[in-house]
C-alpha positions in Angstrom: 125.3 108.4 132.6 123.9 111.6 133.9 120.2 111.8 134.8 118.1 113.5 132.2 116.0 115.3 134.8 117.2 116.8 138.1 115.2 118.5 140.8 116.9 121.5 142.5 116.2 123.9 145.2 114.6 127.2 144.2 116.9 129.1 146.5 120.2 127.5 145.3 122.5 128.6 142.5 121.1 127.0 139.3 124.6 126.3 138.0 125.2 123.6 140.7 123.0 120.5 141.1 122.8 119.0 144.6 123.2 115.3 145.0 119.9 115.0 146.8 116.7 116.7 145.4 115.0 119.1 147.7 112.5 122.0 147.5 111.2 125.0 149.4 107.7 126.0 150.2 106.3 128.5 147.7 102.5 129.3 147.6 101.6 129.3 143.9 100.3 126.1 142.4 100.7 126.9 138.8 103.2 125.1 136.5 105.7 127.2 134.8 108.4 126.6 132.2 111.4 128.9 132.1 114.7 128.8 130.3 118.0 129.3 132.2 121.5 128.7 130.9 119.9 127.2 127.7 118.0 124.5 129.6 114.2 124.5 130.3 113.2 124.5 134.0 109.8 123.1 134.9 108.5 124.5 138.2 105.5 122.7 139.9 104.0 122.0 143.3 104.4 118.5 144.7 101.0 117.1 145.7 102.0 115.3 148.9 104.4 117.8 150.5 102.8 120.9 148.9 106.3 122.1 148.0 107.5 123.9 144.9 110.2 122.0 143.0 112.1 122.7 139.9 113.0 120.0 137.4 115.9 120.7 135.0 115.1 119.1 131.6 117.6 118.0 129.1 115.5 118.3 125.9 117.7 116.1 123.7 118.0 113.3 126.2 114.8 113.4 128.2 111.5 111.9 127.1 108.0 112.4 128.4 108.2 108.9 130.1 111.5 109.7 131.8 110.1 113.1 133.0 107.0 111.5 134.5 109.1 108.7 136.1 111.4 111.4 137.7 108.3 113.2 139.0 107.0 110.0 140.7 110.4 109.2 142.1 110.5 112.7 143.7 107.1 112.5 145.3 105.7 109.0 146.2 102.3 110.6 146.5 102.0 110.9 142.7 100.0 107.8 141.9 99.2 108.6 138.3 100.8 111.1 135.9 100.2 111.8 132.3 100.8 114.6 129.7 98.1 115.6 127.2 98.0 118.0 124.4 96.1 121.3 124.8 93.0 119.7 123.2 93.2 116.6 125.4 95.0 114.1 123.2 97.5 111.8 125.0 101.2 112.2 124.2 103.3 109.0 123.9 105.9 108.4 126.6 108.7 108.1 123.9 108.2 111.7 122.8 111.2 113.9 123.4 110.8 116.8 125.8 112.3 119.1 123.1 109.3 118.3 121.0 106.8 118.6 123.9 108.1 122.1 124.9 107.4 123.6 121.5 103.7 123.8 122.3 101.4 124.3 125.3 100.3 121.0 127.0 98.5 119.7 130.1 100.1 117.9 133.0 97.7 115.5 134.8 98.8 114.5 138.3 96.4 112.3 140.3 93.5 113.1 137.9 94.1 116.8 138.4 94.9 118.6 135.1 97.0 121.8 135.0 97.6 123.9 131.8 101.2 124.5 131.1 102.2 127.3 128.8 105.6 127.1 127.1 107.5 130.2 126.3 108.0 130.8 122.6 111.6 130.6 121.6 113.0 132.4 118.6 114.1 130.1 115.8 117.9 129.9 115.4 119.4 131.8 112.5 121.4 130.3 109.7 124.6 131.7 111.2 123.8 130.2 114.6 123.1 126.8 113.1 126.4 127.0 111.2 128.2 127.8 114.4 126.5 124.9 116.1 127.5 122.5 113.4 131.1 123.7 113.5 131.1 123.3 117.2 129.7 119.7 116.9 132.4 118.9 114.4 135.1 120.2 116.7 133.7 118.2 119.6 133.5 115.0 117.5 137.1 115.4 116.3 138.3 116.1 119.9 136.4 113.0 121.2 138.0 110.9 118.4 141.5 112.1 119.2 141.1 111.5 122.9 139.6 108.0 122.6 141.6 106.9 119.5 144.2 104.9 121.3 141.6 103.2 123.5 139.5 102.3 120.5 142.5 101.0 118.6 143.5 98.8 121.6 140.0 97.4 121.9 139.9 96.6 118.1 143.3 94.9 118.3 142.4 92.9 121.4 139.2 91.7 119.7 141.0 90.8 116.5 143.9 89.1 118.4 141.3 87.0 120.4 139.7 86.0 117.1 143.0 85.1 115.5 144.0 83.0 118.6 140.6 81.2 118.5 141.0 80.4 114.8 144.5 79.2 115.3 143.3 76.8 118.1 140.7 75.4 115.7 143.2 75.0 112.9 146.0 73.4 114.9 144.5 69.8 114.9 143.4 70.2 111.3 146.9 71.4 110.3 148.4 68.2 111.7 146.0 66.0 109.9 146.5 68.0 106.7 150.3 67.6 107.0 150.0 63.8 107.2 147.7 63.6 104.3 149.9 66.0 102.2 153.0 63.8 102.9 151.2 60.6 101.9 149.7 62.3 98.7 153.2 63.7 97.8 154.7 60.2 98.1 152.0 58.7 95.9 152.3 61.4 93.3 156.1 61.0 93.2 155.7 57.3 92.8 153.2 57.8 89.9 155.7 60.2 88.2 158.5 57.8 88.4 156.3 55.0 87.1 155.5 57.3 84.1 159.3 57.8 83.5 159.8 54.0 83.7 157.0 53.4 81.2 158.5 55.9 78.7 161.9 54.4 79.2 160.5 50.9 78.6 158.8 52.2 75.5 161.9 53.7 74.1 163.9 50.6 74.8 161.3 48.4 73.1 161.3 50.5 70.0 165.1 50.5 69.9 165.2 46.7 70.3 162.6 46.2 67.6 164.4 48.6 65.2 168.0 47.3 65.4 167.7 43.7 66.5 164.3 42.4 65.3 163.1 44.5 62.4 164.6 47.3 60.4 163.9 51.1 60.4 161.8 50.8 57.3 159.3 48.5 59.1 159.4 50.4 62.5 159.0 53.9 61.0 155.2 53.7 60.5 154.9 52.2 63.9 156.6 55.1 65.6 154.5 57.5 63.6 151.2 56.0 64.7 152.5 55.7 68.3 153.3 59.4 68.3 149.9 60.2 66.8 148.3 58.1 69.6 150.2 60.0 72.2 148.9 63.3 70.7 145.4 62.0 70.9 145.9 61.2 74.6 147.1 64.7 75.3 144.2 66.3 73.4 141.7 64.0 75.2 143.3 65.2 78.5 142.7 68.8 77.5 139.0 68.1 76.6 138.4 66.4 79.9 140.3 68.8 82.3 140.2 72.0 80.3 143.9 72.4 81.0 147.1 72.2 78.9 149.1 69.1 79.3 152.1 70.5 81.2 154.0 68.5 83.7 153.5 70.9 86.6 149.7 71.0 86.0 149.5 67.2 85.7 151.5 66.8 88.9 149.3 69.3 90.8 146.1 67.7 89.6 147.2 64.2 90.5 148.4 65.5 93.9 144.9 67.0 94.6 143.2 63.8 93.5 145.2 61.8 96.0 144.8 64.4 98.7 141.0 64.6 98.5 140.7 60.8 98.3 142.8 60.3 101.4 140.9 63.2 103.1 137.6 61.3 102.7 139.2 58.1 104.0 140.5 59.9 107.1 137.3 62.1 107.5 139.2 65.3 107.0 136.8 68.2 106.3 138.5 70.2 103.6 135.7 72.8 103.3 135.9 73.6 107.0 139.7 73.9 106.8 139.5 76.3 103.9 136.8 78.3 105.6 138.9 78.7 108.7 142.0 79.6 106.7 140.0 82.3 104.9 138.7 83.7 108.2 142.2 83.8 109.6 143.5 85.6 106.6 140.7 88.1 106.8 141.2 88.7 110.6 145.0 89.3 110.0 144.2 91.7 107.1 141.8 93.6 109.4 144.5 93.8 112.1 146.9 95.2 109.6 144.3 97.8 108.5 143.6 98.8 112.1 147.3 99.3 112.8 147.9 101.1 109.6 144.9 103.4 110.0 145.8 104.5 113.5 149.4 105.6 113.9 149.3 105.2 117.6 149.5 101.5 117.0 153.2 101.9 116.3 153.8 102.8 119.9 155.4 100.4 122.4 152.1 99.5 123.9 150.7 97.9 120.7 149.4 94.4 121.2 151.1 91.6 119.3 149.8 88.4 117.8 150.9 85.3 119.6 152.9 82.8 117.7 
């Protein structure tokens, strides 16, 4: 990052900044502020060397504290330095130099106060402000275009690292979940076959009672009440579960019951597994959005997710 304040020789071309600050001997001791190339130049006499030195101030980046620190770094003889308002009020170190240079102030070096008069600058016109805003917009778009691919690669790298980390956490849980799912599926299938066997036994018993033991006239009311009882069972299922009694729904519900029961027995954290799966899906969606938003991601250098 460039320094906010630089000290240059008075005799050198102001457009080039030397790597090492230096100064020339000039008799006046007053502190002056002049604007050159759009930047304010603060000229003062260093107390130890009695040399005139110019500090180039970047108003938007420099603060009062950084200016005083640069002043002390330039001359080790500056033990104390402060900036006061024209009526003697102390100015905070966090104040921007752009704000400070709008009015006259006092620079106190080693308990010696010097009045500093700031030149009055004309306020920018509306046309000038519009041109500056347009220029800022162009610079911003240019910066975005130049750094778009680098930004995309950083985003992809971060998302891919997160996806790999989530996959590493999910891998042992996926193995445990697969074993529990196989066991729950087997128990659910056994229960369904048991239900089929029960219905078959019921039908066989009704047929045996109808044709071999009793007659249809006797068994007809029995089958009626048996059908009514089954209807009551289905309605009770709806009241308890708030779901229609359909075979796929019953099978899924029974599978989940077996799954959660087995998970508790094997200390499998279902909530943690679901949370990791949601985070993984969100990370993959973010990765797709990044690659879709920046066309440069379609180039050959695009990072890819590990299997």
